[in-house]
Biopython code that builds the backbone (N, CA, C, O; Angstrom):
import numpy as np
from Bio.PDB.StructureBuilder import StructureBuilder

atoms = [
    (1, "MET", "N", (15.452, 11.353, -6.972)),
    (1, "MET", "CA", (14.772, 12.042, -5.904)),
    (1, "MET", "C", (14.004, 11.043, -5.032)),
    (1, "MET", "O", (14.203, 11.003, -3.818)),
    (2, "ILE", "N", (13.138, 10.246, -5.636)),
    (2, "ILE", "CA", (12.374, 9.278, -4.856)),
    (2, "ILE", "C", (13.293, 8.229, -4.256)),
    (2, "ILE", "O", (13.105, 7.815, -3.112)),
    (3, "SER", "N", (14.290, 7.794, -5.026)),
    (3, "SER", "CA", (15.206, 6.772, -4.498)),
    (3, "SER", "C", (15.981, 7.288, -3.288)),
    (3, "SER", "O", (16.263, 6.527, -2.363)),
    (4, "GLU", "N", (16.323, 8.566, -3.289)),
    (4, "GLU", "CA", (17.024, 9.140, -2.139)),
    (4, "GLU", "C", (16.117, 9.181, -0.914)),
    (4, "GLU", "O", (16.546, 8.847, 0.191)),
    (5, "ARG", "N", (14.873, 9.587, -1.107)),
    (5, "ARG", "CA", (13.917, 9.635, 0.008)),
    (5, "ARG", "C", (13.654, 8.241, 0.544)),
    (5, "ARG", "O", (13.571, 8.030, 1.754)),
    (6, "LEU", "N", (13.525, 7.289, -0.375)),
    (6, "LEU", "CA", (13.286, 5.910, 0.031)),
    (6, "LEU", "C", (14.487, 5.352, 0.791)),
    (6, "LEU", "O", (14.327, 4.648, 1.788)),
    (7, "GLU", "N", (15.670, 5.666, 0.321)),
    (7, "GLU", "CA", (16.894, 5.204, 0.992)),
    (7, "GLU", "C", (16.955, 5.736, 2.420)),
    (7, "GLU", "O", (17.312, 4.996, 3.337)),
    (8, "LYS", "N", (16.615, 6.996, 2.620)),
    (8, "LYS", "CA", (16.617, 7.579, 3.972)),
    (8, "LYS", "C", (15.570, 6.918, 4.859)),
    (8, "LYS", "O", (15.818, 6.658, 6.036)),
    (9, "LEU", "N", (14.398, 6.647, 4.289)),
    (9, "LEU", "CA", (13.342, 5.993, 5.047)),
    (9, "LEU", "C", (13.762, 4.584, 5.461)),
    (9, "LEU", "O", (13.562, 4.183, 6.607)),
    (10, "VAL", "N", (14.336, 3.844, 4.537)),
    (10, "VAL", "CA", (14.798, 2.490, 4.844)),
    (10, "VAL", "C", (15.875, 2.530, 5.920)),
    (10, "VAL", "O", (15.860, 1.723, 6.849)),
    (11, "GLU", "N", (16.796, 3.453, 5.796)),
    (11, "GLU", "CA", (17.858, 3.586, 6.795)),
    (11, "GLU", "C", (17.271, 3.856, 8.180)),
    (11, "GLU", "O", (17.683, 3.246, 9.167)),
    (12, "GLU", "N", (16.317, 4.766, 8.244)),
    (12, "GLU", "CA", (15.681, 5.095, 9.523)),
    (12, "GLU", "C", (14.942, 3.888, 10.098)),
    (12, "GLU", "O", (15.010, 3.627, 11.299)),
    (13, "MET", "N", (14.246, 3.164, 9.247)),
    (13, "MET", "CA", (13.491, 1.998, 9.719)),
    (13, "MET", "C", (14.431, 0.918, 10.241)),
    (13, "MET", "O", (14.164, 0.311, 11.278)),
    (14, "VAL", "N", (15.520, 0.676, 9.536)),
    (14, "VAL", "CA", (16.501, -0.318, 9.981)),
    (14, "VAL", "C", (17.114, 0.118, 11.308)),
    (14, "VAL", "O", (17.269, -0.696, 12.219)),
    (15, "ASP", "N", (17.460, 1.385, 11.419)),
    (15, "ASP", "CA", (18.046, 1.905, 12.653)),
    (15, "ASP", "C", (17.092, 1.767, 13.834)),
    (15, "ASP", "O", (17.524, 1.570, 14.970)),
    (16, "ARG", "N", (15.812, 1.869, 13.565)),
    (16, "ARG", "CA", (14.814, 1.759, 14.642)),
    (16, "ARG", "C", (14.379, 0.324, 14.913)),
    (16, "ARG", "O", (13.578, 0.069, 15.813)),
    (17, "GLY", "N", (14.909, -0.606, 14.136)),
    (17, "GLY", "CA", (14.597, -2.013, 14.379)),
    (17, "GLY", "C", (13.268, -2.476, 13.816)),
    (17, "GLY", "O", (12.707, -3.463, 14.290)),
    (18, "VAL", "N", (12.757, -1.781, 12.817)),
    (18, "VAL", "CA", (11.498, -2.199, 12.197)),
    (18, "VAL", "C", (11.754, -3.496, 11.433)),
    (18, "VAL", "O", (12.709, -3.597, 10.662)),
    (19, "ARG", "N", (10.899, -4.472, 11.654)),
    (19, "ARG", "CA", (11.045, -5.762, 10.985)),
    (19, "ARG", "C", (10.570, -5.671, 9.541)),
    (19, "ARG", "O", (9.673, -4.892, 9.217)),
    (20, "PHE", "N", (11.173, -6.466, 8.692)),
    (20, "PHE", "CA", (10.875, -6.457, 7.261)),
    (20, "PHE", "C", (9.388, -6.683, 6.999)),
    (20, "PHE", "O", (8.774, -5.929, 6.244)),
    (21, "ASP", "N", (8.807, -7.703, 7.609)),
    (21, "ASP", "CA", (7.386, -8.006, 7.396)),
    (21, "ASP", "C", (6.499, -6.829, 7.782)),
    (21, "ASP", "O", (5.532, -6.521, 7.084)),
    (22, "ASP", "N", (6.823, -6.175, 8.883)),
    (22, "ASP", "CA", (6.032, -5.022, 9.321)),
    (22, "ASP", "C", (6.152, -3.863, 8.331)),
    (22, "ASP", "O", (5.168, -3.182, 8.044)),
    (23, "ALA", "N", (7.355, -3.644, 7.814)),
    (23, "ALA", "CA", (7.575, -2.566, 6.853)),
    (23, "ALA", "C", (6.799, -2.825, 5.562)),
    (23, "ALA", "O", (6.146, -1.924, 5.035)),
    (24, "VAL", "N", (6.869, -4.039, 5.063)),
    (24, "VAL", "CA", (6.167, -4.394, 3.822)),
    (24, "VAL", "C", (4.663, -4.263, 4.004)),
    (24, "VAL", "O", (3.975, -3.711, 3.146)),
    (25, "ARG", "N", (4.157, -4.767, 5.116)),
    (25, "ARG", "CA", (2.718, -4.721, 5.398)),
    (25, "ARG", "C", (2.225, -3.272, 5.464)),
    (25, "ARG", "O", (1.192, -2.939, 4.883)),
    (26, "GLU", "N", (2.961, -2.420, 6.166)),
    (26, "GLU", "CA", (2.546, -1.022, 6.313)),
    (26, "GLU", "C", (2.608, -0.281, 4.973)),
    (26, "GLU", "O", (1.716, 0.503, 4.651)),
    (27, "PHE", "N", (3.657, -0.533, 4.202)),
    (27, "PHE", "CA", (3.775, 0.096, 2.889)),
    (27, "PHE", "C", (2.612, -0.321, 1.989)),
    (27, "PHE", "O", (1.973, 0.521, 1.358)),
    (28, "GLU", "N", (2.347, -1.622, 1.935)),
    (28, "GLU", "CA", (1.283, -2.127, 1.068)),
    (28, "GLU", "C", (-0.078, -1.552, 1.477)),
    (28, "GLU", "O", (-0.866, -1.141, 0.625)),
    (29, "LYS", "N", (-0.340, -1.530, 2.758)),
    (29, "LYS", "CA", (-1.612, -1.000, 3.265)),
    (29, "LYS", "C", (-1.791, 0.466, 2.869)),
    (29, "LYS", "O", (-2.849, 0.851, 2.372)),
    (30, "ARG", "N", (-0.779, 1.265, 3.084)),
    (30, "ARG", "CA", (-0.873, 2.691, 2.763)),
    (30, "ARG", "C", (-0.941, 2.937, 1.256)),
    (30, "ARG", "O", (-1.659, 3.828, 0.803)),
    (31, "PHE", "N", (-0.202, 2.156, 0.488)),
    (31, "PHE", "CA", (-0.194, 2.301, -0.970)),
    (31, "PHE", "C", (-1.579, 1.991, -1.528)),
    (31, "PHE", "O", (-2.112, 2.746, -2.341)),
    (32, "ILE", "N", (-2.153, 0.880, -1.088)),
    (32, "ILE", "CA", (-3.490, 0.493, -1.548)),
    (32, "ILE", "C", (-4.516, 1.532, -1.128)),
    (32, "ILE", "O", (-5.368, 1.919, -1.927)),
    (33, "SER", "N", (-4.445, 1.984, 0.106)),
    (33, "SER", "CA", (-5.385, 2.978, 0.604)),
    (33, "SER", "C", (-5.337, 4.262, -0.222)),
    (33, "SER", "O", (-6.377, 4.835, -0.548)),
    (34, "ARG", "N", (-4.137, 4.707, -0.554)),
    (34, "ARG", "CA", (-3.965, 5.931, -1.349)),
    (34, "ARG", "C", (-4.565, 5.764, -2.746)),
    (34, "ARG", "O", (-5.250, 6.658, -3.241)),
    (35, "VAL", "N", (-4.307, 4.628, -3.373)),
    (35, "VAL", "CA", (-4.841, 4.388, -4.721)),
    (35, "VAL", "C", (-6.360, 4.290, -4.681)),
    (35, "VAL", "O", (-7.028, 4.823, -5.567)),
    (36, "LEU", "N", (-6.915, 3.630, -3.687)),
    (36, "LEU", "CA", (-8.371, 3.556, -3.547)),
    (36, "LEU", "C", (-8.972, 4.954, -3.453)),
    (36, "LEU", "O", (-10.004, 5.233, -4.062)),
    (37, "GLY", "N", (-8.332, 5.820, -2.698)),
    (37, "GLY", "CA", (-8.807, 7.196, -2.569)),
    (37, "GLY", "C", (-8.749, 7.946, -3.885)),
    (37, "GLY", "O", (-9.681, 8.672, -4.228)),
    (38, "GLN", "N", (-7.665, 7.778, -4.623)),
    (38, "GLN", "CA", (-7.512, 8.471, -5.905)),
    (38, "GLN", "C", (-8.492, 7.950, -6.953)),
    (38, "GLN", "O", (-8.860, 8.668, -7.883)),
    (39, "CYS", "N", (-8.905, 6.705, -6.795)),
    (39, "CYS", "CA", (-9.833, 6.100, -7.765)),
    (39, "CYS", "C", (-11.275, 6.141, -7.269)),
    (39, "CYS", "O", (-12.135, 5.430, -7.789)),
    (40, "ALA", "N", (-11.535, 6.965, -6.273)),
    (40, "ALA", "CA", (-12.872, 7.153, -5.712)),
    (40, "ALA", "C", (-13.532, 5.829, -5.316)),
    (40, "ALA", "O", (-14.745, 5.669, -5.455)),
    (41, "GLY", "N", (-12.731, 4.886, -4.824)),
    (41, "GLY", "CA", (-13.266, 3.624, -4.336)),
    (41, "GLY", "C", (-13.550, 2.588, -5.408)),
    (41, "GLY", "O", (-14.015, 1.493, -5.091)),
    (42, "SER", "N", (-13.286, 2.900, -6.647)),
    (42, "SER", "CA", (-13.528, 1.932, -7.725)),
    (42, "SER", "C", (-12.514, 0.801, -7.631)),
    (42, "SER", "O", (-11.310, 1.013, -7.781)),
    (43, "LEU", "N", (-13.018, -0.405, -7.380)),
    (43, "LEU", "CA", (-12.120, -1.543, -7.241)),
    (43, "LEU", "C", (-11.445, -1.892, -8.562)),
    (43, "LEU", "O", (-10.257, -2.214, -8.589)),
    (44, "THR", "N", (-12.191, -1.830, -9.643)),
    (44, "THR", "CA", (-11.631, -2.158, -10.951)),
    (44, "THR", "C", (-10.525, -1.183, -11.324)),
    (44, "THR", "O", (-9.441, -1.590, -11.743)),
    (45, "LYS", "N", (-10.804, 0.107, -11.170)),
    (45, "LYS", "CA", (-9.813, 1.136, -11.483)),
    (45, "LYS", "C", (-8.598, 1.027, -10.559)),
    (45, "LYS", "O", (-7.459, 1.153, -11.009)),
    (46, "SER", "N", (-8.840, 0.797, -9.284)),
    (46, "SER", "CA", (-7.753, 0.667, -8.320)),
    (46, "SER", "C", (-6.877, -0.536, -8.636)),
    (46, "SER", "O", (-5.650, -0.439, -8.615)),
    (47, "ALA", "N", (-7.501, -1.660, -8.926)),
    (47, "ALA", "CA", (-6.744, -2.869, -9.256)),
    (47, "ALA", "C", (-5.900, -2.648, -10.503)),
    (47, "ALA", "O", (-4.742, -3.064, -10.551)),
    (48, "ASP", "N", (-6.472, -1.996, -11.510)),
    (48, "ASP", "CA", (-5.718, -1.695, -12.729)),
    (48, "ASP", "C", (-4.534, -0.785, -12.434)),
    (48, "ASP", "O", (-3.434, -1.013, -12.935)),
    (49, "THR", "N", (-4.754, 0.235, -11.628)),
    (49, "THR", "CA", (-3.689, 1.172, -11.264)),
    (49, "THR", "C", (-2.575, 0.462, -10.500)),
    (49, "THR", "O", (-1.393, 0.730, -10.716)),
    (50, "LEU", "N", (-2.960, -0.441, -9.610)),
    (50, "LEU", "CA", (-1.988, -1.177, -8.804)),
    (50, "LEU", "C", (-1.297, -2.288, -9.594)),
    (50, "LEU", "O", (-0.220, -2.749, -9.219)),
    (51, "GLY", "N", (-1.928, -2.714, -10.693)),
    (51, "GLY", "CA", (-1.364, -3.805, -11.482)),
    (51, "GLY", "C", (-1.613, -5.171, -10.871)),
    (51, "GLY", "O", (-0.832, -6.103, -11.058)),
    (52, "ILE", "N", (-2.727, -5.276, -10.129)),
    (52, "ILE", "CA", (-3.094, -6.560, -9.518)),
    (52, "ILE", "C", (-4.523, -6.915, -9.929)),
    (52, "ILE", "O", (-5.265, -6.064, -10.419)),
    (53, "HIS", "N", (-4.895, -8.158, -9.729)),
    (53, "HIS", "CA", (-6.244, -8.611, -10.053)),
    (53, "HIS", "C", (-7.224, -8.038, -9.032)),
    (53, "HIS", "O", (-6.878, -7.822, -7.871)),
    (54, "ARG", "N", (-8.434, -7.802, -9.482)),
    (54, "ARG", "CA", (-9.465, -7.239, -8.602)),
    (54, "ARG", "C", (-9.704, -8.127, -7.377)),
    (54, "ARG", "O", (-9.904, -7.616, -6.275)),
    (55, "ASN", "N", (-9.686, -9.443, -7.560)),
    (55, "ASN", "CA", (-9.876, -10.355, -6.423)),
    (55, "ASN", "C", (-8.736, -10.230, -5.413)),
    (55, "ASN", "O", (-8.961, -10.327, -4.206)),
    (56, "THR", "N", (-7.530, -10.017, -5.897)),
    (56, "THR", "CA", (-6.384, -9.824, -5.008)),
    (56, "THR", "C", (-6.559, -8.546, -4.202)),
    (56, "THR", "O", (-6.278, -8.512, -3.004)),
    (57, "LEU", "N", (-7.025, -7.496, -4.869)),
    (57, "LEU", "CA", (-7.274, -6.234, -4.172)),
    (57, "LEU", "C", (-8.324, -6.424, -3.084)),
    (57, "LEU", "O", (-8.145, -5.957, -1.958)),
    (58, "THR", "N", (-9.403, -7.097, -3.411)),
    (58, "THR", "CA", (-10.468, -7.333, -2.430)),
    (58, "THR", "C", (-9.945, -8.119, -1.231)),
    (58, "THR", "O", (-10.285, -7.817, -0.087)),
    (59, "ARG", "N", (-9.114, -9.132, -1.499)),
    (59, "ARG", "CA", (-8.543, -9.931, -0.420)),
    (59, "ARG", "C", (-7.638, -9.078, 0.464)),
    (59, "ARG", "O", (-7.697, -9.171, 1.690)),
    (60, "LYS", "N", (-6.806, -8.252, -0.154)),
    (60, "LYS", "CA", (-5.897, -7.398, 0.607)),
    (60, "LYS", "C", (-6.662, -6.336, 1.406)),
    (60, "LYS", "O", (-6.262, -5.981, 2.514)),
    (61, "MET", "N", (-7.749, -5.839, 0.845)),
    (61, "MET", "CA", (-8.573, -4.879, 1.573)),
    (61, "MET", "C", (-9.126, -5.517, 2.842)),
    (61, "MET", "O", (-9.158, -4.883, 3.897)),
    (62, "GLY", "N", (-9.560, -6.762, 2.741)),
    (62, "GLY", "CA", (-10.041, -7.481, 3.920)),
    (62, "GLY", "C", (-8.929, -7.725, 4.924)),
    (62, "GLY", "O", (-9.126, -7.573, 6.130)),
    (63, "GLN", "N", (-7.768, -8.101, 4.427)),
    (63, "GLN", "CA", (-6.606, -8.359, 5.274)),
    (63, "GLN", "C", (-6.209, -7.119, 6.063)),
    (63, "GLN", "O", (-5.870, -7.213, 7.243)),
    (64, "TYR", "N", (-6.250, -5.956, 5.417)),
    (64, "TYR", "CA", (-5.844, -4.702, 6.052)),
    (64, "TYR", "C", (-7.023, -3.901, 6.607)),
    (64, "TYR", "O", (-6.846, -2.796, 7.120)),
    (65, "LYS", "N", (-8.216, -4.463, 6.500)),
    (65, "LYS", "CA", (-9.438, -3.806, 6.985)),
    (65, "LYS", "C", (-9.627, -2.426, 6.346)),
    (65, "LYS", "O", (-9.943, -1.446, 7.020)),
    (66, "LEU", "N", (-9.425, -2.381, 5.029)),
    (66, "LEU", "CA", (-9.600, -1.131, 4.283)),
    (66, "LEU", "C", (-11.011, -1.074, 3.710)),
    (66, "LEU", "O", (-11.561, -2.087, 3.277)),
    (67, "LYS", "N", (-11.576, 0.103, 3.717)),
    (67, "LYS", "CA", (-12.922, 0.322, 3.174)),
    (67, "LYS", "C", (-12.828, 1.044, 1.843)),
    (67, "LYS", "O", (-11.875, 1.777, 1.580)),
    (68, "ARG", "N", (-13.825, 0.826, 1.015)),
    (68, "ARG", "CA", (-13.910, 1.574, -0.250)),
    (68, "ARG", "C", (-14.242, 3.016, 0.093)),
    (68, "ARG", "O", (-15.025, 3.290, 1.003)),
    (69, "ARG", "N", (-13.642, 3.919, -0.639)),
    (69, "ARG", "CA", (-13.915, 5.345, -0.415)),
    (69, "ARG", "C", (-14.784, 5.847, -1.549)),
    (69, "ARG", "O", (-14.570, 5.513, -2.714)),
    (70, "ALA", "N", (-15.750, 6.638, -1.195)),
    (70, "ALA", "CA", (-16.657, 7.183, -2.228)),
    (70, "ALA", "C", (-16.257, 8.578, -2.628)),
    (70, "ALA", "O", (-16.905, 9.186, -3.480)),
]
sb = StructureBuilder()
sb.init_structure("model")
sb.init_model(0)
sb.init_chain("A")
sb.init_seg("    ")
for serial, (resi, resn, name, xyz) in enumerate(atoms, 1):
    if name == "N":
        sb.init_residue(resn, " ", resi, " ")
    sb.init_atom(name, np.array(xyz, "f"), 0.0, 1.0, " ", f" {name:<3s}", serial, name[0])
structure = sb.get_structure()
């Protein structure tokens, strides 16, 4: 189910000329933002959920200008 939806999304993005770097950046930004929201802004919990180090999460939040959610 998810693979089919993802395949359609990728097909649409390729057809529209979306560049790989832009697609990856947008996906990562939205994924991190969603996890931060689900973890009520807890960086430790969010980093654990994402499977990345807390410092990496903090760096990516700065890169994407994401705020902690309360």
